[in-house]
C-alpha beads as a LAMMPS data file, in Angstrom:
LAMMPS data file: protein, C-alpha beads

392 atoms
391 bonds

1 atom types
1 bond types

-500.0 500.0 xlo xhi
-500.0 500.0 ylo yhi
-500.0 500.0 zlo zhi

Masses

1 110.0

Atoms # bond

1 1 1 -195.297 31.214 353.306
2 1 1 -196.717 27.317 354.124
3 1 1 -199.970 27.175 352.399
4 1 1 -200.613 23.368 352.985
5 1 1 -203.846 24.672 354.873
6 1 1 -205.675 27.532 355.412
7 1 1 -209.138 28.592 357.743
8 1 1 -210.907 31.543 357.355
9 1 1 -211.964 34.076 359.700
10 1 1 -214.074 38.151 358.065
11 1 1 -214.086 40.281 360.705
12 1 1 -215.748 44.021 361.045
13 1 1 -212.750 45.999 361.494
14 1 1 -213.746 48.464 363.384
15 1 1 -215.176 45.737 366.062
16 1 1 -211.869 43.959 365.604
17 1 1 -209.380 46.952 366.256
18 1 1 -211.876 48.145 369.827
19 1 1 -211.536 45.180 371.398
20 1 1 -208.270 44.230 370.711
21 1 1 -207.177 47.853 371.521
22 1 1 -208.677 46.978 374.553
23 1 1 -206.948 43.884 375.590
24 1 1 -203.182 45.581 374.404
25 1 1 -204.135 47.367 378.072
26 1 1 -202.561 43.629 379.180
27 1 1 -200.093 42.866 376.619
28 1 1 -195.953 43.846 377.857
29 1 1 -194.217 45.444 375.133
30 1 1 -190.986 43.773 377.224
31 1 1 -189.328 41.954 374.155
32 1 1 -190.366 38.727 375.825
33 1 1 -192.606 37.391 372.445
34 1 1 -194.943 35.537 374.824
35 1 1 -196.119 38.200 376.458
36 1 1 -196.285 40.528 373.282
37 1 1 -199.442 38.324 371.596
38 1 1 -202.859 37.333 370.845
39 1 1 -204.012 33.892 370.583
40 1 1 -207.353 33.493 368.883
41 1 1 -209.890 30.794 369.147
42 1 1 -212.708 29.944 367.116
43 1 1 -215.553 29.153 368.925
44 1 1 -218.565 27.772 366.582
45 1 1 -221.342 28.053 369.252
46 1 1 -221.105 31.617 369.167
47 1 1 -220.002 32.646 365.705
48 1 1 -217.110 34.291 368.077
49 1 1 -213.003 34.597 368.235
50 1 1 -211.723 34.699 371.906
51 1 1 -208.903 37.227 372.254
52 1 1 -207.205 36.325 374.759
53 1 1 -203.768 38.558 376.130
54 1 1 -201.476 38.069 379.120
55 1 1 -198.612 39.526 381.288
56 1 1 -196.380 39.082 383.867
57 1 1 -199.911 39.176 386.514
58 1 1 -202.610 39.325 384.975
59 1 1 -204.336 38.113 381.554
60 1 1 -208.137 39.023 380.027
61 1 1 -210.020 37.357 377.380
62 1 1 -212.530 39.073 375.589
63 1 1 -215.297 38.286 372.930
64 1 1 -215.067 39.087 369.363
65 1 1 -218.164 38.458 366.898
66 1 1 -217.692 37.508 363.784
67 1 1 -219.277 38.147 360.039
68 1 1 -218.208 34.674 358.030
69 1 1 -215.503 31.776 358.849
70 1 1 -214.622 28.762 357.414
71 1 1 -212.983 27.043 359.801
72 1 1 -213.176 24.219 362.803
73 1 1 -214.735 24.714 366.446
74 1 1 -211.567 25.172 368.024
75 1 1 -209.204 27.176 365.400
76 1 1 -206.189 28.463 367.363
77 1 1 -203.911 31.190 366.308
78 1 1 -201.707 33.677 368.058
79 1 1 -199.679 36.830 366.474
80 1 1 -197.833 39.816 367.487
81 1 1 -200.839 41.328 369.250
82 1 1 -198.583 44.824 370.080
83 1 1 -197.969 44.841 365.988
84 1 1 -201.354 44.176 364.947
85 1 1 -202.932 46.828 366.531
86 1 1 -200.590 48.915 365.144
87 1 1 -201.694 48.037 361.698
88 1 1 -205.093 47.585 362.291
89 1 1 -205.178 51.412 363.205
90 1 1 -203.842 52.470 359.596
91 1 1 -206.653 50.206 358.049
92 1 1 -209.367 51.986 356.227
93 1 1 -211.392 49.223 354.902
94 1 1 -214.192 48.329 356.498
95 1 1 -213.439 44.421 356.473
96 1 1 -210.824 42.497 357.346
97 1 1 -210.120 38.485 356.544
98 1 1 -207.656 36.432 358.655
99 1 1 -206.650 33.574 356.793
100 1 1 -204.976 31.394 359.186
101 1 1 -201.847 28.735 357.126
102 1 1 -199.920 26.414 358.982
103 1 1 -197.124 27.931 359.460
104 1 1 -198.537 32.558 358.705
105 1 1 -201.248 34.529 359.524
106 1 1 -202.051 36.375 356.927
107 1 1 -204.636 39.763 357.166
108 1 1 -206.393 41.251 353.988
109 1 1 -207.774 44.146 353.618
110 1 1 -208.333 46.845 350.358
111 1 1 -206.922 44.039 348.149
112 1 1 -203.606 44.064 350.007
113 1 1 -202.186 42.024 352.735
114 1 1 -199.876 41.858 356.008
115 1 1 -198.454 38.393 356.772
116 1 1 -197.589 37.053 360.559
117 1 1 -195.926 34.791 361.536
118 1 1 -197.901 32.119 363.403
119 1 1 -196.782 31.435 367.080
120 1 1 -196.827 28.675 368.946
121 1 1 -200.449 28.594 370.633
122 1 1 -199.359 25.900 373.521
123 1 1 -197.697 28.726 375.698
124 1 1 -201.289 30.304 375.517
125 1 1 -203.875 28.197 378.164
126 1 1 -207.456 28.835 378.192
127 1 1 -208.231 32.145 380.755
128 1 1 -210.538 30.651 384.001
129 1 1 -213.196 31.746 386.137
130 1 1 -212.556 31.000 389.245
131 1 1 -209.359 28.867 388.996
132 1 1 -208.190 29.316 392.749
133 1 1 -211.612 28.766 394.070
134 1 1 -214.141 31.219 395.086
135 1 1 -214.179 33.170 398.448
136 1 1 -215.817 36.470 397.103
137 1 1 -218.626 36.492 395.194
138 1 1 -220.486 40.334 394.050
139 1 1 -222.839 41.090 391.583
140 1 1 -222.284 45.610 390.462
141 1 1 -223.502 47.450 388.237
142 1 1 -220.717 47.677 385.355
143 1 1 -220.950 51.786 384.617
144 1 1 -221.160 52.082 388.902
145 1 1 -217.989 49.628 388.780
146 1 1 -215.768 51.297 386.017
147 1 1 -216.764 55.036 387.201
148 1 1 -215.368 53.607 390.865
149 1 1 -212.293 52.843 389.780
150 1 1 -211.483 55.658 386.912
151 1 1 -211.826 58.016 389.609
152 1 1 -209.577 56.065 392.431
153 1 1 -206.640 56.525 389.695
154 1 1 -204.202 58.863 390.168
155 1 1 -204.438 59.316 393.522
156 1 1 -202.414 56.294 394.817
157 1 1 -198.696 56.191 397.190
158 1 1 -195.815 56.035 394.145
159 1 1 -192.920 56.731 396.320
160 1 1 -190.547 53.060 395.761
161 1 1 -191.426 50.913 399.007
162 1 1 -194.266 49.244 398.456
163 1 1 -196.806 50.518 400.792
164 1 1 -200.523 50.212 402.125
165 1 1 -201.134 52.675 400.061
166 1 1 -199.387 51.575 396.692
167 1 1 -202.684 50.712 395.062
168 1 1 -206.300 51.303 395.315
169 1 1 -207.859 49.479 397.753
170 1 1 -211.495 47.710 397.472
171 1 1 -213.368 46.813 400.060
172 1 1 -216.099 44.141 399.655
173 1 1 -218.907 44.905 403.078
174 1 1 -221.437 41.992 401.966
175 1 1 -222.774 42.582 405.129
176 1 1 -224.306 46.356 404.204
177 1 1 -224.126 44.949 400.087
178 1 1 -221.788 47.573 399.032
179 1 1 -218.508 47.673 397.963
180 1 1 -215.507 50.852 398.772
181 1 1 -213.241 51.373 396.579
182 1 1 -210.368 53.890 397.607
183 1 1 -207.039 55.192 397.526
184 1 1 -204.399 58.198 398.838
185 1 1 -201.097 59.426 397.924
186 1 1 -200.692 61.014 401.675
187 1 1 -202.057 63.830 400.692
188 1 1 -205.332 63.164 398.925
189 1 1 -207.809 60.449 400.193
190 1 1 -210.544 59.228 397.935
191 1 1 -213.954 56.796 399.103
192 1 1 -216.734 56.657 396.231
193 1 1 -219.278 53.449 398.336
194 1 1 -221.330 51.469 395.196
195 1 1 -224.292 48.544 395.906
196 1 1 -223.629 45.362 395.260
197 1 1 -225.244 41.892 395.534
198 1 1 -223.402 39.558 397.160
199 1 1 -223.613 35.108 397.021
200 1 1 -222.655 35.465 400.795
201 1 1 -222.210 37.909 403.521
202 1 1 -218.952 38.456 404.297
203 1 1 -216.165 41.164 404.126
204 1 1 -213.156 41.511 402.810
205 1 1 -210.340 44.444 401.997
206 1 1 -208.286 43.622 398.993
207 1 1 -205.584 45.674 397.587
208 1 1 -205.140 46.271 393.338
209 1 1 -202.082 48.001 391.485
210 1 1 -203.130 50.773 389.783
211 1 1 -201.578 49.268 386.615
212 1 1 -203.618 46.259 387.031
213 1 1 -206.917 49.174 387.679
214 1 1 -206.276 50.807 384.236
215 1 1 -205.967 47.347 382.654
216 1 1 -209.541 46.249 384.345
217 1 1 -210.658 49.784 382.786
218 1 1 -209.832 48.779 379.659
219 1 1 -211.627 45.450 380.384
220 1 1 -215.095 47.474 380.998
221 1 1 -215.025 49.836 378.008
222 1 1 -215.671 46.815 375.979
223 1 1 -218.736 44.873 377.527
224 1 1 -221.816 45.988 377.053
225 1 1 -223.596 44.027 380.393
226 1 1 -225.598 46.268 382.545
227 1 1 -224.117 43.869 384.836
228 1 1 -220.922 41.878 385.837
229 1 1 -219.501 39.910 388.556
230 1 1 -216.165 40.694 390.874
231 1 1 -215.000 37.295 392.596
232 1 1 -211.255 36.914 394.943
233 1 1 -210.488 33.680 395.562
234 1 1 -209.746 31.359 398.125
235 1 1 -206.621 32.205 398.964
236 1 1 -207.205 36.353 398.303
237 1 1 -204.191 36.204 395.393
238 1 1 -206.693 37.215 391.984
239 1 1 -209.502 39.242 391.720
240 1 1 -211.588 38.258 388.547
241 1 1 -213.724 40.506 386.838
242 1 1 -216.599 38.934 384.075
243 1 1 -220.128 38.460 382.668
244 1 1 -221.070 35.031 382.216
245 1 1 -219.609 31.743 382.674
246 1 1 -217.666 31.247 379.141
247 1 1 -217.323 35.319 378.317
248 1 1 -215.206 37.534 378.863
249 1 1 -213.121 38.009 381.815
250 1 1 -210.150 40.048 383.435
251 1 1 -208.169 38.097 386.277
252 1 1 -205.381 40.390 388.424
253 1 1 -202.903 38.966 391.201
254 1 1 -203.708 41.427 394.036
255 1 1 -201.075 42.893 396.313
256 1 1 -199.511 41.460 398.926
257 1 1 -199.142 44.352 401.344
258 1 1 -203.333 44.703 402.374
259 1 1 -205.130 47.626 401.814
260 1 1 -204.609 50.547 404.801
261 1 1 -207.575 50.655 408.006
262 1 1 -209.322 53.697 406.845
263 1 1 -212.837 52.964 408.817
264 1 1 -211.396 54.595 411.577
265 1 1 -210.660 57.877 409.638
266 1 1 -214.128 57.975 408.315
267 1 1 -216.214 57.767 410.888
268 1 1 -214.350 60.245 412.868
269 1 1 -215.339 62.201 410.250
270 1 1 -218.741 61.859 410.098
271 1 1 -218.969 62.340 413.990
272 1 1 -217.056 65.317 414.765
273 1 1 -216.567 67.453 411.024
274 1 1 -219.303 69.367 412.609
275 1 1 -218.986 72.713 410.351
276 1 1 -219.959 72.483 406.227
277 1 1 -219.094 75.200 403.764
278 1 1 -220.686 74.090 400.139
279 1 1 -219.629 75.973 397.287
280 1 1 -219.811 75.694 393.244
281 1 1 -216.991 72.546 392.241
282 1 1 -216.246 74.753 388.734
283 1 1 -215.822 77.701 390.545
284 1 1 -213.214 76.367 393.443
285 1 1 -211.550 74.290 389.684
286 1 1 -211.563 77.706 387.857
287 1 1 -209.988 79.764 391.093
288 1 1 -207.604 76.895 391.528
289 1 1 -206.044 76.568 387.826
290 1 1 -205.794 80.262 387.775
291 1 1 -203.836 80.658 390.953
292 1 1 -201.979 77.672 389.874
293 1 1 -200.396 79.849 386.989
294 1 1 -198.923 82.181 389.345
295 1 1 -197.752 79.282 392.336
296 1 1 -194.339 78.089 392.695
297 1 1 -192.686 74.268 393.232
298 1 1 -194.184 75.087 397.058
299 1 1 -197.638 75.052 394.845
300 1 1 -199.852 75.889 398.099
301 1 1 -202.735 78.435 399.125
302 1 1 -204.163 79.803 401.569
303 1 1 -207.569 79.078 402.073
304 1 1 -209.717 82.147 404.708
305 1 1 -213.639 81.630 404.822
306 1 1 -214.642 83.697 408.524
307 1 1 -217.502 83.251 409.960
308 1 1 -220.327 84.776 408.798
309 1 1 -218.908 85.619 405.272
310 1 1 -220.608 84.288 402.403
311 1 1 -217.831 83.959 400.206
312 1 1 -214.239 82.307 400.379
313 1 1 -211.265 83.933 400.102
314 1 1 -208.020 82.209 398.789
315 1 1 -204.774 83.761 397.929
316 1 1 -201.084 82.994 397.071
317 1 1 -198.257 84.739 397.301
318 1 1 -194.314 84.005 396.748
319 1 1 -190.953 85.001 397.570
320 1 1 -190.600 87.025 393.713
321 1 1 -192.999 88.439 394.388
322 1 1 -195.964 87.006 392.525
323 1 1 -199.329 87.225 394.345
324 1 1 -202.857 86.220 393.276
325 1 1 -206.464 87.015 395.588
326 1 1 -209.847 84.995 394.426
327 1 1 -212.625 85.159 395.721
328 1 1 -215.632 82.042 396.104
329 1 1 -218.744 82.199 396.831
330 1 1 -220.441 80.484 398.981
331 1 1 -224.049 78.315 399.687
332 1 1 -225.086 80.435 402.841
333 1 1 -222.626 81.506 404.708
334 1 1 -220.289 80.068 407.062
335 1 1 -220.404 78.857 410.577
336 1 1 -217.724 77.891 411.743
337 1 1 -213.683 79.689 410.672
338 1 1 -211.999 77.973 407.792
339 1 1 -208.383 79.129 407.660
340 1 1 -205.577 76.511 406.257
341 1 1 -203.454 76.196 403.723
342 1 1 -203.948 73.586 400.519
343 1 1 -201.746 72.041 397.887
344 1 1 -203.120 73.548 394.817
345 1 1 -202.879 70.999 392.392
346 1 1 -203.994 67.766 394.428
347 1 1 -207.282 69.730 395.890
348 1 1 -207.995 70.325 391.602
349 1 1 -207.997 66.610 391.337
350 1 1 -209.811 66.149 393.905
351 1 1 -212.530 68.068 393.200
352 1 1 -212.394 66.617 389.664
353 1 1 -213.409 63.624 390.697
354 1 1 -217.144 65.064 392.310
355 1 1 -219.886 64.986 388.692
356 1 1 -222.198 67.507 390.931
357 1 1 -222.487 70.527 390.319
358 1 1 -221.719 71.787 393.945
359 1 1 -219.112 70.310 397.254
360 1 1 -219.187 70.747 400.178
361 1 1 -216.494 71.385 402.261
362 1 1 -217.029 69.864 405.915
363 1 1 -214.357 70.561 408.750
364 1 1 -213.701 71.438 412.337
365 1 1 -212.025 74.119 414.266
366 1 1 -209.117 75.120 412.474
367 1 1 -206.636 75.564 414.868
368 1 1 -206.674 71.080 415.345
369 1 1 -204.680 70.472 412.133
370 1 1 -207.003 68.488 410.612
371 1 1 -207.691 67.278 407.037
372 1 1 -210.995 69.185 405.091
373 1 1 -213.192 67.012 403.700
374 1 1 -214.919 67.421 399.648
375 1 1 -217.946 65.702 399.966
376 1 1 -220.531 64.902 397.085
377 1 1 -223.607 67.124 396.436
378 1 1 -226.086 64.425 397.969
379 1 1 -224.392 65.141 401.206
380 1 1 -224.129 60.817 401.697
381 1 1 -220.272 60.271 401.833
382 1 1 -220.865 57.647 399.322
383 1 1 -218.692 59.846 397.069
384 1 1 -215.864 61.734 399.412
385 1 1 -212.260 63.456 399.633
386 1 1 -210.230 63.658 402.351
387 1 1 -207.079 66.332 401.682
388 1 1 -204.415 67.343 404.140
389 1 1 -203.944 70.810 405.198
390 1 1 -200.088 72.645 405.804
391 1 1 -199.366 75.215 408.429
392 1 1 -198.496 78.986 407.096

Bonds

1 1 1 2
2 1 2 3
3 1 3 4
4 1 4 5
5 1 5 6
6 1 6 7
7 1 7 8
8 1 8 9
9 1 9 10
10 1 10 11
11 1 11 12
12 1 12 13
13 1 13 14
14 1 14 15
15 1 15 16
16 1 16 17
17 1 17 18
18 1 18 19
19 1 19 20
20 1 20 21
21 1 21 22
22 1 22 23
23 1 23 24
24 1 24 25
25 1 25 26
26 1 26 27
27 1 27 28
28 1 28 29
29 1 29 30
30 1 30 31
31 1 31 32
32 1 32 33
33 1 33 34
34 1 34 35
35 1 35 36
36 1 36 37
37 1 37 38
38 1 38 39
39 1 39 40
40 1 40 41
41 1 41 42
42 1 42 43
43 1 43 44
44 1 44 45
45 1 45 46
46 1 46 47
47 1 47 48
48 1 48 49
49 1 49 50
50 1 50 51
51 1 51 52
52 1 52 53
53 1 53 54
54 1 54 55
55 1 55 56
56 1 56 57
57 1 57 58
58 1 58 59
59 1 59 60
60 1 60 61
61 1 61 62
62 1 62 63
63 1 63 64
64 1 64 65
65 1 65 66
66 1 66 67
67 1 67 68
68 1 68 69
69 1 69 70
70 1 70 71
71 1 71 72
72 1 72 73
73 1 73 74
74 1 74 75
75 1 75 76
76 1 76 77
77 1 77 78
78 1 78 79
79 1 79 80
80 1 80 81
81 1 81 82
82 1 82 83
83 1 83 84
84 1 84 85
85 1 85 86
86 1 86 87
87 1 87 88
88 1 88 89
89 1 89 90
90 1 90 91
91 1 91 92
92 1 92 93
93 1 93 94
94 1 94 95
95 1 95 96
96 1 96 97
97 1 97 98
98 1 98 99
99 1 99 100
100 1 100 101
101 1 101 102
102 1 102 103
103 1 103 104
104 1 104 105
105 1 105 106
106 1 106 107
107 1 107 108
108 1 108 109
109 1 109 110
110 1 110 111
111 1 111 112
112 1 112 113
113 1 113 114
114 1 114 115
115 1 115 116
116 1 116 117
117 1 117 118
118 1 118 119
119 1 119 120
120 1 120 121
121 1 121 122
122 1 122 123
123 1 123 124
124 1 124 125
125 1 125 126
126 1 126 127
127 1 127 128
128 1 128 129
129 1 129 130
130 1 130 131
131 1 131 132
132 1 132 133
133 1 133 134
134 1 134 135
135 1 135 136
136 1 136 137
137 1 137 138
138 1 138 139
139 1 139 140
140 1 140 141
141 1 141 142
142 1 142 143
143 1 143 144
144 1 144 145
145 1 145 146
146 1 146 147
147 1 147 148
148 1 148 149
149 1 149 150
150 1 150 151
151 1 151 152
152 1 152 153
153 1 153 154
154 1 154 155
155 1 155 156
156 1 156 157
157 1 157 158
158 1 158 159
159 1 159 160
160 1 160 161
161 1 161 162
162 1 162 163
163 1 163 164
164 1 164 165
165 1 165 166
166 1 166 167
167 1 167 168
168 1 168 169
169 1 169 170
170 1 170 171
171 1 171 172
172 1 172 173
173 1 173 174
174 1 174 175
175 1 175 176
176 1 176 177
177 1 177 178
178 1 178 179
179 1 179 180
180 1 180 181
181 1 181 182
182 1 182 183
183 1 183 184
184 1 184 185
185 1 185 186
186 1 186 187
187 1 187 188
188 1 188 189
189 1 189 190
190 1 190 191
191 1 191 192
192 1 192 193
193 1 193 194
194 1 194 195
195 1 195 196
196 1 196 197
197 1 197 198
198 1 198 199
199 1 199 200
200 1 200 201
201 1 201 202
202 1 202 203
203 1 203 204
204 1 204 205
205 1 205 206
206 1 206 207
207 1 207 208
208 1 208 209
209 1 209 210
210 1 210 211
211 1 211 212
212 1 212 213
213 1 213 214
214 1 214 215
215 1 215 216
216 1 216 217
217 1 217 218
218 1 218 219
219 1 219 220
220 1 220 221
221 1 221 222
222 1 222 223
223 1 223 224
224 1 224 225
225 1 225 226
226 1 226 227
227 1 227 228
228 1 228 229
229 1 229 230
230 1 230 231
231 1 231 232
232 1 232 233
233 1 233 234
234 1 234 235
235 1 235 236
236 1 236 237
237 1 237 238
238 1 238 239
239 1 239 240
240 1 240 241
241 1 241 242
242 1 242 243
243 1 243 244
244 1 244 245
245 1 245 246
246 1 246 247
247 1 247 248
248 1 248 249
249 1 249 250
250 1 250 251
251 1 251 252
252 1 252 253
253 1 253 254
254 1 254 255
255 1 255 256
256 1 256 257
257 1 257 258
258 1 258 259
259 1 259 260
260 1 260 261
261 1 261 262
262 1 262 263
263 1 263 264
264 1 264 265
265 1 265 266
266 1 266 267
267 1 267 268
268 1 268 269
269 1 269 270
270 1 270 271
271 1 271 272
272 1 272 273
273 1 273 274
274 1 274 275
275 1 275 276
276 1 276 277
277 1 277 278
278 1 278 279
279 1 279 280
280 1 280 281
281 1 281 282
282 1 282 283
283 1 283 284
284 1 284 285
285 1 285 286
286 1 286 287
287 1 287 288
288 1 288 289
289 1 289 290
290 1 290 291
291 1 291 292
292 1 292 293
293 1 293 294
294 1 294 295
295 1 295 296
296 1 296 297
297 1 297 298
298 1 298 299
299 1 299 300
300 1 300 301
301 1 301 302
302 1 302 303
303 1 303 304
304 1 304 305
305 1 305 306
306 1 306 307
307 1 307 308
308 1 308 309
309 1 309 310
310 1 310 311
311 1 311 312
312 1 312 313
313 1 313 314
314 1 314 315
315 1 315 316
316 1 316 317
317 1 317 318
318 1 318 319
319 1 319 320
320 1 320 321
321 1 321 322
322 1 322 323
323 1 323 324
324 1 324 325
325 1 325 326
326 1 326 327
327 1 327 328
328 1 328 329
329 1 329 330
330 1 330 331
331 1 331 332
332 1 332 333
333 1 333 334
334 1 334 335
335 1 335 336
336 1 336 337
337 1 337 338
338 1 338 339
339 1 339 340
340 1 340 341
341 1 341 342
342 1 342 343
343 1 343 344
344 1 344 345
345 1 345 346
346 1 346 347
347 1 347 348
348 1 348 349
349 1 349 350
350 1 350 351
351 1 351 352
352 1 352 353
353 1 353 354
354 1 354 355
355 1 355 356
356 1 356 357
357 1 357 358
358 1 358 359
359 1 359 360
360 1 360 361
361 1 361 362
362 1 362 363
363 1 363 364
364 1 364 365
365 1 365 366
366 1 366 367
367 1 367 368
368 1 368 369
369 1 369 370
370 1 370 371
371 1 371 372
372 1 372 373
373 1 373 374
374 1 374 375
375 1 375 376
376 1 376 377
377 1 377 378
378 1 378 379
379 1 379 380
380 1 380 381
381 1 381 382
382 1 382 383
383 1 383 384
384 1 384 385
385 1 385 386
386 1 386 387
387 1 387 388
388 1 388 389
389 1 389 390
390 1 390 391
391 1 391 392
């Protein structure tokens, strides 16, 4: 070890571990050292550490307050981030002290210590907000953004060929002070609308990779602020989520292929889906979960609700003789016959998106093979899912 020079920083272990565990989302365990490291930078005016992480496409900066420090403003060091997070997960002491030497970074805890090689900090540039200019910028509630992004994870086209449905669409409709966040795996389409306060009245739809959305969720989990800023660069290649001009920031590279234009579908549903069945969400999920146990590779179930009925019949039968029939009560009575086949697992996943006690199934004449639409309990279409039906 080289002990020619030493600075010291003292952290609360829980704060340090939780922050680094979120920042780890931007690290890549590919064998390339530069993609596995955290860079730490001491900011004296804040008595805090900037921790930055990078991968091939995205970058993240989070702020960690320190308990005590004995180092200069701007002091930097970089270490293997994946190994450090694994180490801190096992440490039980409430305090972790970091000693910074020329060639070694030593983490002390419980009277023990672990030595890390000091990586070259020159390989880790500062992360900037709006480094490609700002084409669009909105303020949004952090919790609303987090929930909307999380609801759209898992509904993506995962075929080998990149398509307009491969990512999560974020449609800035600044003229209406809102953002549509949507996704589709070709069977289920999910859309969540949240309010925003834009700087300019400009509309733009971008496509974000699902892996980048997961990294954004890890970033948002560490923020306690009520509102965050979402911006897109002038060239529409980078989206940033940030708080403050010099605070936490997540920059992600956007997909080149644009998200599919889904607005005609939404407008058609609002205009032409004139039959409605309201049911308790948990009853539907419970019944479908039991049917799933009896299902096979086809995973299809037959839904029937006859006119004037106050219940919906959901049945499943396969060639081996397994059969199950579930009755789900509905609010009021059915005004128009509902008769279709639906993918059980996809339907369950779509229903889990909805937080309310009830959902409404909107549909048209069952003979035209139109999809069904799941509407939120408020009935305002701000949260909706569209599920394709299948012929018998």
